[in-house]
C-alpha positions as CSV (number, residue, x, y, z in Angstrom):
1,M,10.2,-9.0,-1.6
2,I,10.5,-5.3,-0.9
3,F,9.6,-2.8,-3.8
4,T,10.5,1.0,-3.9
5,S,8.0,3.8,-5.2
6,K,9.6,7.0,-5.7
7,I,7.5,10.4,-5.0
8,I,7.7,14.3,-5.2
9,P,5.6,15.7,-3.2
10,R,3.7,18.1,-5.3
11,Y,2.5,21.8,-3.9
12,V,-1.5,20.9,-3.6
13,E,0.0,18.2,-1.1
14,T,1.4,20.3,1.3
15,D,0.2,22.9,3.6
16,Q,1.3,26.6,3.9
17,M,4.4,25.9,5.3
18,G,5.3,23.6,2.3
19,I,5.0,20.0,4.8
20,V,3.2,17.3,3.3
21,H,-0.1,17.3,5.1
22,H,-0.7,14.2,7.0
23,S,-3.8,13.0,5.0
24,V,-1.8,12.8,1.9
25,Y,0.1,9.6,3.5
26,A,-2.8,7.1,2.8
27,I,-3.0,8.0,-0.6
28,W,0.8,7.3,-1.1
29,Y,0.5,4.1,0.7
30,E,-2.3,3.4,-2.3
31,Q,0.2,4.3,-4.7
32,A,2.9,2.1,-3.2
33,R,0.4,-0.5,-2.7
34,T,-0.6,-0.7,-6.8
35,E,3.1,-0.4,-7.8
36,Y,4.0,-3.2,-5.6
37,F,1.2,-5.5,-7.1
38,N,2.1,-4.5,-10.4
39,S,5.6,-5.4,-9.7
40,I,4.6,-9.0,-9.3
41,G,1.9,-8.8,-12.1
42,I,-1.2,-8.8,-10.2
43,R,-3.1,-5.5,-11.1
44,Y,-5.7,-4.6,-9.0
45,D,-7.9,-4.0,-12.1
46,E,-7.7,-7.7,-12.9
47,I,-8.5,-8.3,-9.2
48,E,-11.3,-6.4,-9.6
49,K,-12.3,-8.3,-13.0
50,S,-12.4,-11.1,-11.4
51,G,-15.4,-10.2,-8.8
52,I,-13.0,-9.4,-5.4
53,I,-12.4,-6.1,-4.2
54,T,-10.1,-5.3,-1.4
55,P,-11.8,-2.7,1.3
56,L,-9.3,-1.5,3.8
57,I,-10.1,-2.5,7.4
58,E,-7.5,-0.5,9.4
59,L,-4.5,2.0,8.7
60,N,-1.8,3.0,11.3
61,C,0.7,6.0,10.5
62,N,3.2,7.0,12.6
63,Y,5.1,10.1,11.7
64,K,8.7,10.4,12.4
65,K,9.9,14.0,10.9
66,P,8.3,16.1,8.1
67,A,8.1,15.9,4.1
68,Y,8.5,18.8,2.1
69,Y,7.1,19.9,-1.2
70,N,9.5,18.6,-4.1
71,Q,11.6,16.9,-1.9
72,E,12.4,13.1,-3.2
73,I,11.1,10.6,-1.0
74,Y,10.7,7.2,-1.5
75,I,8.3,4.6,-0.1
76,K,9.5,0.7,0.8
77,T,6.7,-1.6,0.0
78,K,6.3,-5.1,1.7
79,L,3.6,-8.0,2.1
80,I,4.1,-8.3,6.2
81,E,1.1,-10.7,6.3
82,L,-1.5,-12.9,4.1
83,T,-4.4,-15.0,5.2
84,P,-7.1,-16.2,3.1
85,A,-9.3,-13.6,4.3
86,T,-6.6,-10.5,4.7
87,F,-3.5,-8.8,3.6
88,T,-1.2,-6.6,5.6
89,V,1.2,-4.2,4.2
90,E,4.0,-2.1,5.7
91,Y,5.3,1.2,4.0
92,N,8.4,3.1,5.2
93,I,9.1,6.3,3.9
94,Y,12.7,7.6,3.8
95,D,13.9,10.9,2.5
96,K,17.1,10.8,-0.1
97,D,19.5,10.7,2.6
98,E,17.7,7.3,4.0
99,E,16.1,9.2,7.1
100,L,13.4,7.6,8.1
101,I,10.4,9.9,7.2
102,N,6.9,7.8,8.0
103,I,6.4,4.3,8.7
104,G,2.3,3.1,7.9
105,V,0.7,-0.3,7.7
106,T,-2.8,-1.0,6.2
107,K,-4.8,-4.4,6.6
108,L,-7.1,-5.1,3.9
109,V,-10.0,-7.8,3.5
110,W,-10.4,-9.9,0.0
111,A,-14.1,-9.4,-0.6
112,D,-16.7,-10.3,-3.1
113,A,-17.7,-7.7,-5.3
114,K,-21.1,-8.3,-5.6
115,N,-22.2,-8.9,-1.8
116,F,-19.2,-7.2,-0.1
117,K,-18.6,-10.3,2.5
118,I,-15.0,-11.4,3.1
119,T,-13.9,-14.3,0.7
120,N,-11.5,-16.7,0.8
121,L,-8.8,-16.0,-1.8
122,K,-6.9,-19.3,-1.1
123,R,-10.4,-21.0,-2.2
124,R,-11.1,-18.6,-5.0
125,N,-7.8,-17.5,-6.6
126,F,-5.0,-20.4,-5.0
127,E,-2.7,-19.3,-7.7
128,M,-3.0,-15.0,-6.9
129,Y,-2.6,-16.6,-3.4
130,K,0.1,-19.0,-3.6
131,K,2.2,-15.8,-5.7
132,L,1.8,-13.7,-2.7
133,E,2.5,-16.0,0.1
134,Q,5.8,-16.2,-1.6
135,L,6.7,-12.5,-0.7
136,L,6.6,-13.7,3.0
């Protein structure tokens, strides 16, 4: 499943030339991932209330062309890998003419909120794991 988020870059997210600063993309990835999970009925705040956190362990960002202040852009988000210990999400960012601006990939782990050790989501929350597995 691919979920599309719409973002309009704010002035604060740009440099003096009106180009979106490279550091903003990681924030957009998190926003898109949250919206993606919400769209399938899995809320991050509910995951955390269950005692599971999702630390980021890898982030890749490939810039194709600049994004600009007040430009309508779309992030197409999809789950590309799921294991009992980790999950990987891909983000493709396009302008309104569907030209590719950026490709990002994040890898996160399922961890116990109390001791920060990696946990097995399949054993800990089988229903959520199965729901995510169906997205692949």
